N, C-alpha and C positions, 0 to 999 in steps of 0.2 A: 259647295256654293261659294264663289268668290266673293270677298269683301267689296263693298261698293259705298261711295258717299251718298248715293241716292237711297240708302236704307239705314240712315242713321236712327238711333233710337235711344232712350234714356239708359244710362248706365246705373241708375239708382236701383238698389236691391230692396225688396219687400221680404226677404226671408228673415226668420228670427235668427239671434245671434249663436255662434259658437263662443262658449264662454270657458276660459280657464280661470278657476277661482281657487285660490290659496290663502294660507293665512296661519296665524300662530295657534297652537294647540287649544282646543276647547272654546274657540271664539264663536262657533256657530256656523261654519261653512255648510255642513249638512242641513241645519235647520233652515239656513236661508235658500239653499237649492231646493229644499222640499216645500217651499212657499211658491215655486214656479207651477203653472197650470198643469194639472193632470199629469204628474211624473211617474216614471217608472225607474226604480232604484236598482242599479247593477253594481254590487259590491265585490271587491276583491277579498281575498282571504284576510281575516282579522279586522275587517271594517264593519261597522254597523252604525245605524242612525241612533241619536240620543232617545231616550226613553218616551219623550213626550212627542215624538213625530213618528209617523207610520207610513211611510211611502210604500206601495205595493212593489214586490220584487218577485222574479222567476227563480231567485237562488243566488248562490255565490258564483262568480266567474272564476272558473278552475283553469282555463286555457284561453290562448289568444283565439282559437278557432271557435270556442264557446261564444265569445263576445261578437265575433263577425257573423255568427250564426243568429244572434239575437237581433243584430243590426239588419240583417237580411230579412228576418220575419217582420220587423217594425217597418221595413220599407214596402213589403209585398203583401201582407195581409190586412184585413180590416180591423181596426182597433181605435180606442178613444184616447190613446196617449199622445200628449202635446209636448212633454219635456222628457229627455233622457238624463239621468244623474249617473256619472261614472265616478265611482269612489274605491280607489284612487288611481291617478296615474302613476305614482310611484310604487303602489301595489300591482299595477298592470305591468310595469316595466320587466320584471323577471320573466313574466310569460311571454312578452314580446321577445326576449332573449331566447327563451327555450324554443319558440318558433323558428328564430333564425337559425339556431344551432342545428334543429332538424333539418332544415332546409340545406344547411351546409355539410351535414353529416359529421359534425364535431360535438364534442361532449360539454364544452363550457365556451362562453362568449369571449374568454380570453386566449382559448387555444388557437385562434386564427392568428395570433402575434400581432404586435405592433399597432394595436387599437383597430385593426381591420374588421374585427367582429362588430364593433360599435358603428363602423361605417356601413357594414353590410345590414345592420338592424334598421337602417333608414328605410330600407325595402318594406319592412313589416310596418314601421311607423307611418310611413306614407299611405300604405293601404288602409290602416286604421282611419287617418286622417282624411282620406277619400270617401270612406263610408260615413264618417262625421259630416262632411261637407254635403253628401247625398241627403242625409237626414234633414239638415237645415233647409235645403232646396226643396224638400217634401212638406215644409212647414213644421218641423219638429225642432225645438230649441235642445241643445246639447250643452250640458253643464259638467265640465270635467274637473274634478276636485284634486287637489294636491297638498301635500305638506310642504312646509318650508324649510330651507337651510340658510345658514349665514355663510357667505363666501366672500373672498377678497377679490375686489374688482379693480384691474390695473386699468385706470382711464388714461387715454392719451393726452388729457388736457388738464388733469389734476394729479395730486398725490393719490397714491393707491388709497382705497377706503373699503369698508365691508357693507354688505348689503344682502337683504333677503332675496331669494329668488326660488321656484319650484324645485322641489327635491328630485331632479332627474339628471341623467348623464348629459353633459353639455351639448351633445348633438341633438338628443330628443328634445332637450329643454328649448333649443333654437328653433326646431321645427314646429313643435306644439304651439309656441308663442307666435310665430309667423303666421300660423294658419288660424290663429284664434281671433274673432272679432273684438273680444274683450279679454283683457288679461286684469283680473282684479285682485288687490291684495287686501286682506282683513287683518286689522290690528287694533289694539286699544289706543285711545288718544291719551298721551302722557306728555306732560310738560316738566321741564327740569328747572328747579329754582334754588337760589342759593340763600343761606341762613347764617347770620353771623353768630358763632359760638363763643367768641373771645375777640379781644381787640386785635383788629387786622387779621382775623382768621375766620374764614368762611367755609361752609361745606355745602355741597350739592346734594339735593334730594329730589326724588321724582314724586309727582302728585297727579291725581287723575286715576287713570287705568280702569274706569268703569264704562266710559262712552266707547262704543264700538264704532269703527269707521271702515268703509269699503273704498279703497283708494283705486282710482280709475285712470290715472295719469302718473307717469313715471315720476319717482322722486329720488333724491339721492341715496335713500335706505332701501329701496326696493324696486323690482321690476313691476310695471303695469302700463297699460295702453288701452285705447279704445277707437273705434272706427265711427263714433257717433260724437254728437255735440253734448258731452256729459261735463259736469263741473269736475273739479279734481278729485273729489270725494263726496260720498253721502254718508249720512249717520245710519247705522244699522240698528233698528229697534225691532226685536222679535215679533213677527206677525205683519211688519210693514215693510220689509226688505224688497221684496219683489215689487210692491207698489212704488216705492221710492226709484227703483231702477228702470221700471218698465215704461216709463214715460219717454225714455230716450231711444228706444228701439222697437222694432216691429214685433208684435206679439205673435207667438207661435199659434198656429191655426190647427195643427194636427193633420196627419195624412188625409183623413177623410174629407175635410173641407178644402184642403189644398189640392186635392186631385181634381 
């Protein structure tokens, strides 16, 4: 059907968001994700929730096809799940590479040479992100967890500096951030203060480190973004994290109600 100015409609989306949530170790990424409505927890090898949360899970994701199969089942069968938690993207990345290698008939992602293996892996990443988008359109929120790494950022407008970003290959990092509605970075609120220890001698020390914040807007020290009218950050208090965030985006309805 050809596009026509006579059939204009609203471009506002009512889908729940696709969220990339990363942050420093032990800050509560999984705990926050588990607060989302009716979650299903999909861990990769070595990942598990903290002892005081117990989201239901079908088991550990051991291959890229395993994950796509679960997504397919979530899209085509009757269930009561409203949130998918993928833990973690950096744990999934080796499985993505294995799928790429199997498709290309090579033994390792480096065997393609000159970075071509990582370019080829865009196919699998895009397949994954298309499935994630389909879940969101069906009324299911997707929260993708990731660990952080500190990298040098060569800004074209300032001197180089270091910042946090999700721990993924740069191509996958860019793809996932582009396709996410929210990229949220969790860290502790820390302030640096100076103390005079001798005449004309001051030393800097950190204070705070107990208040946890979810950053939703890009800062000099981290990647973040959102497609909603959120504040720069919200304070995370365990048990109240979803409530603090949910006022800014459409709530997941789940497949049954969305159909």
